[in-house]
C-alpha positions as CSV (number, residue, x, y, z in Angstrom):
1,M,-3.5,-4.5,24.0
2,K,-0.7,-3.5,22.1
3,V,-1.4,-1.4,18.9
4,A,0.9,-1.6,16.3
5,L,1.0,1.7,13.8
6,S,2.4,0.7,10.3
7,I,3.4,4.1,8.6
8,G,2.0,3.3,4.9
9,H,5.3,3.4,2.4
10,D,8.8,4.8,3.5
11,S,11.2,7.4,2.8
12,E,12.3,6.4,-0.6
13,R,9.3,5.6,-1.8
14,S,6.9,8.0,0.2
15,G,3.1,6.7,-1.7
16,A,0.7,9.2,-2.7
17,W,1.4,13.1,-3.1
18,S,-0.9,15.9,-2.0
19,P,-0.6,19.0,-4.1
20,T,-2.7,21.2,-1.7
21,L,-0.5,20.0,1.1
22,Q,3.0,19.6,-0.7
23,L,4.0,16.5,1.1
24,H,3.7,12.8,0.5
25,E,1.8,10.2,2.5
26,W,4.4,8.8,4.2
27,Q,5.4,12.4,5.6
28,W,1.8,13.2,7.1
29,C,1.3,9.6,8.3
30,R,4.4,9.8,10.6
31,E,3.2,12.9,12.2
32,L,-0.6,11.1,12.9
33,G,1.2,8.0,13.9
34,R,3.1,9.8,16.4
35,Q,-0.3,11.5,17.6
36,L,-2.6,8.4,17.8
37,Q,0.5,6.8,20.1
38,A,0.4,9.3,22.3
39,E,-3.1,9.1,22.6
40,L,-3.4,6.0,23.0
41,E,-0.7,5.7,25.3
42,L,-3.0,8.1,27.4
43,R,-5.9,5.6,27.2
44,G,-3.6,3.2,28.6
45,L,-3.0,1.4,25.8
46,E,0.9,-0.2,24.6
47,A,1.5,1.7,21.1
48,Q,4.3,1.3,18.5
49,I,5.1,2.8,15.3
50,F,6.3,0.6,12.7
51,L,8.4,1.8,9.4
52,R,9.5,0.1,6.2
53,T,12.7,-0.5,5.7
54,P,13.7,1.4,2.8
55,G,15.5,0.1,-0.6
56,A,14.5,-3.6,-0.4
57,R,11.6,-5.2,-2.9
58,Y,7.8,-4.6,-1.8
59,S,7.2,-8.1,-0.7
60,E,10.7,-8.4,0.8
61,Q,9.8,-4.9,2.7
62,M,6.6,-6.2,3.8
63,A,7.5,-9.9,5.0
64,E,10.1,-8.4,7.0
65,L,7.2,-5.7,8.5
66,C,4.6,-8.1,9.6
67,D,7.5,-10.6,10.9
68,R,8.3,-7.4,13.0
69,I,4.6,-6.9,13.7
70,N,3.6,-10.2,14.6
71,T,6.5,-10.7,17.5
72,Y,5.2,-7.4,19.0
73,T,1.0,-7.6,18.9
74,G,0.9,-11.6,18.7
75,S,-2.5,-12.9,17.7
76,G,-4.2,-10.6,20.4
77,G,-3.2,-7.0,19.1
78,L,-4.4,-4.5,17.0
79,V,-2.7,-3.8,13.6
80,L,-3.6,-0.1,11.9
81,G,-1.8,0.8,8.3
82,L,-1.6,4.7,8.2
83,H,-2.3,5.6,4.4
84,F,-4.4,8.5,2.8
85,N,-5.6,8.3,-0.9
86,S,-4.9,9.8,-4.6
87,T,-6.3,9.6,-7.3
88,S,-6.7,11.8,-10.9
89,E,-10.2,12.1,-10.2
90,D,-11.4,14.5,-7.6
91,W,-13.0,11.9,-4.8
92,A,-13.1,13.0,-1.6
93,G,-13.4,11.0,1.5
94,G,-12.5,8.2,3.3
95,C,-12.2,4.4,3.9
96,A,-10.6,1.6,6.1
97,L,-9.5,-1.9,4.3
98,H,-9.4,-5.0,5.9
99,W,-9.3,-8.9,4.6
100,P,-12.2,-10.2,3.5
101,S,-12.1,-13.0,5.9
102,S,-11.2,-11.3,9.2
103,S,-15.1,-10.4,10.8
104,K,-12.6,-8.6,13.8
105,G,-10.9,-6.6,11.2
106,A,-14.0,-5.4,9.4
107,Q,-15.3,-4.5,13.0
108,V,-12.1,-2.1,13.7
109,A,-12.2,-1.1,10.1
110,A,-15.8,0.5,10.2
111,H,-15.2,1.9,13.9
112,L,-12.2,4.1,12.2
113,A,-13.3,4.8,8.9
114,A,-16.3,6.5,10.8
115,A,-14.2,8.1,13.3
116,A,-11.9,9.4,10.7
117,A,-14.7,10.9,8.6
118,A,-16.7,12.5,11.5
119,A,-13.2,14.6,12.5
120,I,-12.6,15.6,9.2
121,G,-15.8,16.2,8.0
122,N,-16.0,14.4,4.8
123,R,-17.7,11.5,3.8
124,D,-17.4,8.0,5.2
125,R,-16.9,5.1,2.2
126,G,-16.5,2.7,5.0
127,A,-15.0,-0.4,5.4
128,I,-14.0,-2.2,2.4
129,A,-13.1,-6.0,2.2
130,Q,-9.7,-6.1,-0.4
131,A,-7.7,-8.9,-0.9
132,K,-5.6,-6.9,-3.2
133,S,-4.6,-3.4,-4.0
134,W,-7.0,-1.0,-5.8
135,G,-6.7,-2.0,-9.2
136,T,-6.2,-4.9,-11.2
137,G,-2.4,-6.7,-11.0
138,R,-1.4,-4.8,-8.2
139,P,0.4,-6.7,-5.1
140,P,-1.8,-7.9,-2.5
141,L,-2.2,-6.2,0.8
142,Y,0.4,-7.8,3.0
143,L,-0.1,-5.8,6.1
144,L,-3.9,-7.4,6.0
145,Q,-2.9,-10.5,4.7
146,L,0.2,-11.7,6.8
147,T,-0.4,-10.1,10.2
148,R,-1.8,-12.2,12.8
149,S,-3.8,-9.8,15.2
150,P,-6.9,-8.0,13.6
151,A,-5.6,-5.3,10.9
152,C,-7.2,-2.5,9.0
153,I,-5.6,0.1,6.6
154,L,-7.2,3.6,7.2
155,E,-7.2,5.8,4.2
156,P,-9.1,8.8,5.6
157,F,-8.6,11.3,2.8
158,F,-7.6,12.1,-0.7
159,G,-4.3,13.9,-0.7
160,S,-5.7,14.8,-4.6
161,N,-8.9,16.8,-3.4
162,E,-8.3,20.2,-2.3
163,A,-10.6,20.6,0.5
164,D,-10.5,16.8,1.3
165,S,-7.0,17.6,2.0
166,R,-7.1,20.9,4.3
167,A,-10.0,19.2,6.4
168,A,-7.8,16.2,7.3
169,D,-4.8,18.4,7.8
170,R,-6.8,20.6,10.3
171,A,-8.1,17.4,12.1
172,L,-4.4,16.1,12.3
173,Q,-3.0,20.1,13.5
174,S,-5.6,20.4,16.2
175,G,-5.3,16.7,17.3
176,E,-9.0,16.3,16.5
177,L,-8.1,13.3,14.3
178,A,-6.2,10.8,16.6
179,A,-8.6,12.0,19.6
180,A,-11.2,10.3,17.1
181,L,-9.0,7.5,16.2
182,G,-8.0,6.9,19.7
183,G,-12.0,7.0,20.8
184,A,-12.4,4.3,18.0
185,V,-9.6,2.1,19.0
186,M,-10.9,2.0,22.7
187,A,-14.8,1.3,21.6
188,W,-13.7,-1.8,19.0
189,G,-11.6,-3.1,22.4
190,T,-14.0,-3.0,24.7
191,G,-17.2,-3.6,22.6
């Protein structure tokens, strides 16, 4: 099975900020992507990291990214978007988003959300069906909508929450998060 690892955002528009970690989600997720790619390859899967091309409009970036991912995975792979969340409130926990009509996306999202929460030690907010971005009037989640393989967007913690950020970064630095996610991908793929 081929696994496409899409790093959320890009080098110019780098996503949510974690004041605790002093970095943006694009930076943190690139490291998670590198670790997860190595973990999946150790388990005998093919994995490739995909980055958005900076400079274009969001819809153009995502259309081009999803075309590249579809060429790589076809319809029999897995697409995993790597992000983290942030809010002005003191939320903690993680979740995985999936397209409402994708039963396989829902299954992999549940596996990944649970694995991330166990590795980090935070609350598992579960697999959430999502047809558009958080809030109203925001663009659709193209990664879920435009890819042919089952897909989910992992949001394992809130960068705005100090304890959540520290726990997530410990799990990243120790390799526990990548190992847990690799195990979840294997469990889903063989289930």
